[in-house]
C-alpha positions in Angstrom: 0.0 0.0 0.0 1.2 3.5 -0.9 0.4 6.6 1.0 0.2 9.6 -1.3 -1.0 13.2 -1.3 -3.9 14.3 -3.4 -2.9 16.5 -6.3 -3.0 20.2 -5.5 -2.9 19.8 -1.7 0.8 20.0 -1.0 3.7 22.1 -2.4 6.6 19.7 -2.1 9.2 22.4 -2.7 7.8 24.6 0.1 7.3 21.6 2.5 9.9 19.0 1.4 9.8 17.1 4.8 6.0 16.6 4.5 6.5 15.4 0.9 9.2 12.9 2.0 6.7 11.4 4.5 4.7 10.0 1.6 5.6 7.0 -0.5 5.1 9.1 -3.6 4.4 12.8 -4.3 1.6 13.8 -6.7 2.1 17.2 -8.4 -0.4 19.9 -9.0 -2.0 19.4 -12.4 0.1 20.5 -15.3 -1.4 21.9 -18.5 0.2 22.6 -21.9 0.1 26.4 -21.4 0.6 28.4 -18.3 -2.6 29.2 -16.4 -3.2 32.0 -13.8 -6.3 30.1 -12.7 -9.6 31.6 -11.5 -10.0 35.1 -10.0 -10.0 35.3 -6.1 -11.5 34.5 -3.8 -11.0 30.9 -4.8 -10.8 29.1 -1.5 -13.5 29.1 1.2 -14.0 27.1 4.4 -17.3 25.3 5.0 -18.8 23.6 8.0 -17.3 20.3 7.1 -14.5 20.9 4.7 -13.5 23.5 2.1 -14.3 24.7 -1.4 -11.7 25.5 -4.0 -11.9 27.0 -7.4 -8.2 27.4 -8.2 -8.7 26.6 -11.8 -5.5 24.6 -12.5 -3.1 27.4 -12.0 0.4 26.2 -13.0 3.5 27.4 -14.9 2.7 25.3 -18.0 4.2 22.1 -19.4 7.5 23.5 -20.6 8.4 25.4 -17.5 7.4 22.5 -15.3 9.6 20.0 -17.2 12.5 22.4 -17.4 12.5 23.9 -13.9 10.1 22.2 -11.5 10.5 18.5 -12.2 14.3 18.3 -11.7 13.8 20.0 -8.3 11.0 17.5 -7.3 13.2 14.6 -8.5 15.9 15.7 -6.1 13.7 15.2 -3.1 14.2 11.5 -3.3 10.5 10.6 -3.5 8.9 9.0 -6.6 7.0 11.7 -8.5 3.6 11.2 -10.0 2.7 14.0 -12.4 -0.9 15.1 -12.6 -1.8 16.0 -16.2 -4.7 18.1 -17.4 -5.9 19.6 -20.7 -8.8 20.7 -22.8 -8.5 18.0 -25.5 -7.1 14.5 -25.8 -4.2 16.0 -27.8 -3.3 18.2 -24.9 -3.1 15.2 -22.6 -1.3 13.0 -25.0 1.4 15.6 -25.9 2.1 16.2 -22.3 2.3 12.5 -21.5 4.7 12.0 -24.4 7.0 14.7 -23.0 6.8 13.2 -19.5 8.1 9.8 -20.7 11.2 10.2 -18.5 13.0 8.3 -15.8 12.2 10.9 -13.2 8.4 10.4 -13.6 7.1 7.3 -11.7 3.5 7.6 -13.0 1.1 10.0 -14.6 -2.3 10.8 -13.1 -4.7 12.0 -15.7 -7.0 14.6 -14.2 -10.2 13.8 -16.0 -12.5 15.4 -13.5 -11.6 18.9 -12.4 -14.9 20.7 -11.5 -13.3 24.2 -11.9 -12.5 24.3 -15.6 -14.2 23.4 -18.8 -13.8 19.7 -19.6 -12.3 18.2 -22.8 -14.9 17.2 -25.4 -13.6 13.6 -25.5 -14.6 10.9 -23.1 -12.3 9.7 -20.3 -11.6 6.5 -22.3 -10.7 8.4 -25.4 -8.3 10.6 -23.5 -6.7 7.5 -21.9 -6.3 5.8 -25.2 -4.6 8.8 -26.7 -2.2 9.0 -23.8 -1.5 5.3 -23.9 -0.4 5.5 -27.5 2.2 8.2 -26.4 3.8 6.8 -23.3 4.9 3.7 -21.5 4.5 5.4 -18.1 1.9 4.0 -15.7 -1.3 5.9 -16.3 -3.8 6.5 -13.5 -7.2 7.9 -14.5 -8.6 10.3 -11.9 -12.4 10.1 -12.1 -15.3 12.2 -11.0 -17.8 11.1 -8.3 -20.5 12.6 -10.5 -20.3 9.8 -13.0 -23.7 8.1 -13.1 -22.1 4.6 -13.4 -18.6 4.5 -11.9 -18.2 0.8 -12.8 -18.9 1.4 -16.5 -16.4 4.3 -16.6 -13.8 2.3 -14.9 -14.2 -0.6 -17.3 -14.0 1.8 -20.2 -10.7 3.5 -19.1 -9.2 0.1 -18.3 -10.0 -1.2 -21.8 -8.4 2.0 -23.1 -5.1 1.3 -21.4 -5.3 2.7 -17.9 -3.0 1.0 -15.4 -4.8 2.3 -12.3 -7.7 4.4 -11.1 -7.8 7.4 -8.7 -11.1 8.1 -6.8 -12.5 10.5 -6.1 -12.0 14.1 -7.2 -13.9 16.8 -5.5 -17.7 17.3 -5.7 -19.1 20.5 -7.1 -20.4 22.7 -4.3 -21.3 26.3 -3.4 -21.5 28.3 -0.3 -23.0 31.8 0.4 -21.7 34.6 2.5 -23.7 36.8 4.9 -24.6 39.0 1.9 -26.2 35.9 0.2 -23.6 36.0 -2.5 -21.4 33.1 -3.5 -18.2 33.0 -1.4 -16.1 32.0 -4.4 -15.7 34.5 -7.3 -16.4 31.6 -9.8 -19.6 30.6 -7.8 -19.3 26.9 -7.5 -16.0 25.1 -6.7 -14.7 21.7 -5.8 -15.9 20.5 -2.3 -13.5 18.4 -0.2 -13.2 17.4 3.4 -14.6 14.9 5.9 -18.1 14.9 4.5 -16.7 13.6 1.2 -15.8 10.2 2.7 -19.1 8.4 2.1 -19.0 9.4 -1.5 -15.4 8.2 -1.8 -16.2 4.9 -0.2 -19.2 4.3 -2.5 -17.1 5.1 -5.6 -14.2 2.9 -4.6 -16.5 0.1 -3.7 -18.2 0.3 -7.1 -14.8 0.5 -8.9 -13.4 -2.5 -7.2 -16.4 -4.5 -8.3 -15.6 -3.5 -11.8 -11.8 -3.9 -12.0 -8.7 -5.6 -10.5 -6.6 -2.5 -11.3 -4.9 -0.6 -8.5 -7.1 2.0 -7.0 -5.9 5.2 -5.2 -8.7 6.0 -2.7 -9.1 9.6 -1.5 -11.8 11.9 -0.2 -12.3 12.8 3.5 -9.4 10.9 4.9 -8.7 12.5 8.3 -7.4 9.6 10.4 -6.3 5.9 10.2 -9.8 4.6 10.4 -10.8 6.6 7.3 -7.8 5.1 5.4 -8.8 1.6 6.7 -12.3 2.0 5.4 -11.1 3.0 1.9 -8.9 -0.1 1.8 -11.8 -2.3 2.9 -13.9 -0.9 0.1 -11.2 -1.9 -2.4 -8.5 0.8 -2.5 -5.0 -0.5 -2.8 -3.4 2.9 -2.1 -4.7 6.0 -0.1 -4.2 9.7 -0.7 -4.5 12.5 1.8 -5.9 15.8 0.7 -7.7 18.6 2.7 -6.3 17.3 6.0 -2.9 18.6 4.9 -4.0 22.2 5.1 -4.8 21.7 8.8 -2.2 19.1 9.8 1.1 18.9 8.0 2.0 16.0 10.2 -0.9 14.0 8.9 1.2 11.6 6.7 3.1 10.3 9.7 0.1 10.3 12.0 -2.4 8.7 9.6 0.1 6.0 8.7 0.7 5.1 12.4 -3.1 5.2 13.1 -3.7 3.0 10.1 -1.5 0.2 11.3 -3.1 0.4 14.7 -6.6 0.1 13.1 -5.4 -2.8 10.9 -4.4 -4.8 14.0 -7.6 -3.8 15.8 -9.6 -5.1 12.9 -7.8 -8.4 13.1 -5.5 -8.1 10.1 -1.7 -8.5 9.8 -1.1 -5.8 7.3 -3.0 -3.1 5.3 -2.8 -5.1 2.1 -4.8 -7.8 3.7 -7.7 -5.4 4.3 -8.2 -4.6 0.6 -11.7 -5.5 -0.4 -12.9 -6.8 3.0 -16.2 -4.9 2.7 -17.1 -6.2 -0.8 -18.7 -9.5 0.3 -20.9 -8.0 3.0 -23.5 -6.2 0.9 -26.8 -8.0 0.9 -28.9 -8.3 -2.2 -32.4 -7.4 -1.0 -35.5 -8.4 -2.9 -38.9 -6.8 -2.5 
């Protein structure tokens, strides 16, 4: 089992010790051209989490490969690069240029709620990237998909090596003036209340595939991580918790091992899928 950060929730160059506490570091999403992102305010706290509408702000593919990636590689942690775009060609060209020894895997951000999506389906984008790189490809999918299992099977058939679930949900909050707190209006909702959504998505995905699954969404402690593994995740990522607790990687890992033993298992890998055979089929 790998413990990772969720893309966009940690700046490894600002907090290298936090990044080194993970088994791999996942970058902020990289797009072909530089992006300033959305206008502020673009982050807002909620009663049970946070909203963000950053809008994929990043220096662009060329600057990332030339300047940022070598610095990340020097940290001594495997680097997964999150890749975004607005067409399958955008994704594929970036993947081709990231076919390097200092990239351990590519996570295709197919589900950002804060930007316009590519016109192609997730499977079409995965297929285009698969033709351009031998790097492991993880498809990061949206919890909004009406049939997670069908989407997972489609991206697997297109060449995905793994699945990441879930990205944020679209949400909106209002201020005292009854105006949206984010300049864009809606944003990506994350935090503890996202966990049941993540559990359901991972559970459905595991029923559809044997591929590795990175489970994320609402992980705040070791029990949360244990439940994602039980639903079928093979790896776990921490997101919003990192804004409140930079020691979360060490703490959650220790708590997870305690929870594994308390649940009667020897190691986290043995927990994977434990919840899959406990769902009853009810008939009226």
